[in-house]
N, C-alpha and C positions, 0 to 999 in steps of 0.2 A: 749578561748575555740576553739575546732574543731567542726564545725557545718556543718551538711549535710542537704541540702534541697532536697526533693524528690517530683517531680511534672511532670506529663507526658507532660505538656505544659509550663515548666519553662521558664520565671520567674513567670507567672501567678499572683497569689495573693502576691507573694514574691518579686515583681518588685522593691520596694523601701527598703524593709526590708533587703534583702541579702546584697546589697552594703553598707547599713548603718552599719550593723554588721561588715563587713570587714573593714570599715573605723575606727571602734573602736578597731581594732587590732586582731580580731578573724580570724581564718582560715576558710574560707567559701567555700564550694564545693557543686555542684549540680549534681543530677542524674535525667535524663529525657529520654523520648522516642527517639529512633533514628531518627524518621521522624520529630521531632520538629524543626521548622526553626526560632523560636523566637531568636532575638539577645539578648545577655547579656554580661556583663563584668565579670561575675562569672565563675571561672574554672568549666567546665561542662563535665561530662561523660554521656554516652548514653547506654541504654539497648535495645536489639532487640525486635521487636514485631512479633507475628505470621502473616503469610500471609493471614489467613482467620479467621473469627469469629467462635465461637462454633456453631455447628449444633443444632438448637432448637429441632429438632426431637429426637436427641440423649440425650441432657441434660434436655429437658423439662423445668420445672419451675426453674431449676438451671442454666439456660442459662447465666444470669448475673453473678452469683457466679462463674461459670466456667470461664468466661472471666476475672473476677477480680483476681481469684486465679492464672490463667495462667500468667497474667501480674505480679502479686506479685512474682511468681516463677522466672520470668525473671529478675525482679528487684533484688531479693535475689541473683541470680547467679552473676549479675553485682556487687553487694555489696561484695560478696566473693572475686572477683577480686580486688576490691578497697582495701580490707583488706589484702589479701595474696600476691598480686603482687606489689601493690603500698605502702602498709603499712599504709593505712589510717584507723584510728579508731576514730570515732567521739565521742565527749562528749554529743552532742545533735543531734537527728534526728528529723526533722520537715517535715512532709509530708501531702499531701491532702488525706483525707480518701475516697474521692469519687470514686477513681479508684482502690482501694485495694492495692496500692503500698507498704504500710507499713506492710502488714499482716505478713510477715516472717522475718522482719528485727530484731526482738527480738532474733532470733536464730543466727544471724550473730554478733550482738553487744549487748549482754545481759546487759551490764553495762551502755549503753548509755541511757540518758533520752529521752523518745519517746513522741513527741508532734504531734498532728494531727490538721489539719484545718477541722473543723466540719461545713460544709457549709449547709447541708440540710439532713433531715431524712424523707424518704417517709412514707406515711400513707395511709391506705385504705379509709379514709374519712377525711373531714375537711381541707384538703390542696388542692393540685392540682388535685388529682384523683377525678373525679366525679363533679368537680366544675362547668364546663360548660356543660349543658345537651346536647348541640348541638354536642359535640364530645365525649360523654360518651356512652359506650356500657353497656347495662343492662345484664351483664354476671357475675355471682358470681366468675368465674375463674379470673376475673381482680384482685380481692382482693387477690387471691392466689399468683399471680405473683408479686404483690406489696409487700406482706409479704416476699416472697422469696428474693426480691430485697434488703430488709433490712439487710440481713445476713452479707455481708462484711462490711457494715457501723457499725453495732453493734459490730462485732468482732474487728474492728479497734479501736473503742472507748474503749472497755473493756481492750485492751492491752495498751492503751495510759496512760502515767502519767498525762497528762493534754491536754486540747483541747482549740481551739480558734474558735469563731464564729464572723462574722462581725456585726450582729444585734441581739437584744434581740429576735425578732420574729423568726429568723432562729434557734437560740439556743433552743428556746422553742419547736421546732419540734422534738427534741430528747426526749426519754423516761426519766421520772423523775429519774430513777436509774442511768442515765448517765449525766443528766443535771448539777449536781454539779461539774463535771470535767471541765466545759466550762467557759472560760473567754470571756467577750464581748469586742472586740475592732475592729473597722472597719479598712480596709486596708489603708484608708486615701485618701483625695482629695487635690490635689495641688492647693490651693486657691490663691497662689501667681501667678501661671500661668493662671489659669482659672478665668478670671475677665471679667466684662462687658467692651465693647469697642465700643464707639459711632462712631468710624471711620470704623468699620468692613464692609466688603462687600464680595460678592461671585458671581462669574459668572457661570450661569447655562450652561449646554451643548448647549442650543439653542442660547447662546450669551447674553441673558438678564442678567443684573447686578442687584443683590439685595443688598440693603443697609439698615442700621439701620433706622427705621421710615417707611419702606415699610410694607405692610400688608402681613406678612409671617407667615404661620402656619407650624410647624415642628412636625415630628414624627420620633423616632429612635428606632431600635431594631437590635440585632445582625443578626437575620433572621426574615423575615416577616411571622409570624405564629400565631396560636390561643393563645399560652401561653402568648404572649405579646399583645393580644387583637387587632391584625391587622384587623380582620374581623369587630369588633365593630367600630374602627376608620374609616375604609373605608365606612361603611354603614352610618356613620354620615356626610360624605362629601357632598352628594347631596344637603342637606338643607343648609349647610354652604356656599357652592359655589354659591347657588342661592341667599342667603341673602347678600353675600359679593362679588360682581362682580369683585372687584379689587384684591381679595385675591389670593396669590400663595401658593401652598402646596408643601413642600419639605419633601420627605420621604427617610430615610436612612435605609438600611438593605439588607442583601443578600436573595437569594431565596432557601437556604438550609433549613434544619430542625435542630435546636439546641435542642429542647425539644419536647416530645410528638411524635405523629405518623405523617408520611408523608401523603399527600392527595392521593386519589385513582389514580390520574394521574396528571402529570405536577407539578406545584408549587402552594403553597397556594395563592400567589399573583394572578396567572392566574385564580385560582378557584374563588376567590372573585370578581375579575374584570369581569368575565363572568356573575356572578350574577347581577352586577351593570351596565352591558352594556347599553349604551344610557342614563344613569342617571348622569354620571360624565363627566365634561369637562376636558378630559385628557390633553388638551393643557395647563392647569393651575396646573396639578398635576405632579410633577417631581420625578420619581423614580431614585435615584442616586446610588443604590446599596451600596456597602461598600466603604467608602471614607477614605482618610488619616485623622489622628487625627487632623492635623491643619485645614483641611476643616471642619471636625465636629465642631471644636471650632468656626470657623467663622460663620457657619450656625446657631449655637445656639445663638451666639452674635447678629445676625440680627433678630432672631425670635421674633415675637410679641406675639405669643401664642405657647406653646409647650405641646403636648399631650403625656402622659405616661400611659400605661395600662399594668397591669400584673394580672394574676390569683394568688392565694396564693402560691407563689413560691419565689425563690431567688430574692432579690432586685437588680436591674441593677445599675451599677456604673453610667450609663448615666443620670439617673434622678438626682442623687446628683451632678454630674458635671454640668448639666444644671442649677440647683439651684445656684451653686457656681458662675455661670456667670450671675446671676440675671435674669434668664428666668422666665416668667410667666407660671408656670407649672399647667396644669389641669390634674389631675391624678385619677386613679381608687380608689374607696373606698374599698381597700382590705388590709388585715393585714400587709403585709410588708411595704406598703406605709404609712399607718396610724401611724407607729412608727416615721415617719419623718415629714409628712405634717399634719398640723391642718387646717381644712377647714376654709377659710376666714382669716387666719393669715399669713401663708407663702406659700399659694397655694390654689387651689380649688380641691375639691373631688367630683366625680360623681360616682354613682353606675355603676359597670362594665358593666352591660347589658342594661343600660338606653340610648339607641341610641338617642332618642329625647333630653335627658338631656345633652348628649355630644354635640349635635349640638347647643343647646342653650348656653351652657357655653363657647364653643370655639368661637361661633359667637360674643358673648358679649365681650370676651377678644380681638377679632380683631377690633370690632367696637369702644370700649371704653378703649383704652390703659391707659388713665389717671386714670381710676378707679382701675387699677391694679398695680400702681407704688409702693404702700406700700407693697403689696405681694412680689414684686420683691426684694425690699430692705430687707425684713424680710427673704426671702429665702436665700439670700447670707449670711446674718448675722448668721443665724442658722447653715449653713454649716461651716462657719469660726469658730464658737464657739465650735461645737461638732464633726466635721469631718476633721478639718484641718490636713493635712499630717504631716508637720514638727513640729508643736507646740502641737498637741493633740495626734494623732494616733501613729506616729512613736515612740515617747518616750515610750508609753505603750507597743507597739509591742516588742521593744528592751527589756524592762523589763520582758515581758512574756518569751522570749527566754532565757535571762540570769539568771532569777530566777525561771521560771516556774509558775509565778503568775501574 
């Protein structure tokens, strides 16, 4: 078949799927945003993006829809060139619904089977919006903007022949009238590469070498922000550091904003550290920013306790990757996490807002690593059994594209 992937940050969730389909003899092409710098072996075309975002004063509640339809229009014009100048007509188009890129592709290729990656459907309550009262505005207009934000997601799903979600919880965020279109298959975790390593070590910027067996507490997020519970984790640190004087804390994540609002000034990390000034021994807390994937792997392999927090939102690959490496994961008791972790079986769960509970659970994991060995083994076993890339997820993903089911 001729297969077109559409993703503004390709390969994104299609990193393994696209080359696997090409290896099976299909013609695989990608369409992505012109500024995307991700490397890929897939033949890739690019569409231009506008120089500026829509003016909220002009588009009001339709700001997101305006941005998404503008992107969709540019994708469609690029698709026309693929069709008319290069002569490419796909049998299957598979795009991510989150950025509206597939909205007009039916008009270009009406006979192609249209698949969408259904990652998350926003809601005015019960999910991310309003979950954390500390960052919630008591303004009814918030609900208006969230409802308006659903427009491109709903339209993308209505047009699709079938959709894919990585987890049951994420699929269930979609309305019942659309839910039946969704197949559940995760993108996959490379459990052959992501393994425990008793010889792993990592050199901190200050020259200190951390090794397996050291008292290392880790935390990972794309960006350090409230959606991933950075504030809760940092607020738990004073008691942990006081109880465990040998502990070293390694924090990975940038200072941008992936989800939600930006702080009033500076970065969220600066905001929370000002709040905790004088209460945290920063000589033992190492903010490493964004690191290479190899460094991420080594850091998790030496971790004695790994904290993962998220509000009810998209589940991070990093939590599953940490479990694959046999990490002792202490995670938030929120919907997306509970689909994977059972408290006391393959990890520990703590109420998202329970700062004292976080301090106690993480301190115990640092102090008594022998008590958590069974959790580590079960964590890896569960990922191998249910989320393994080559043996579980990739065959299902290939079947979804080739047969639509």
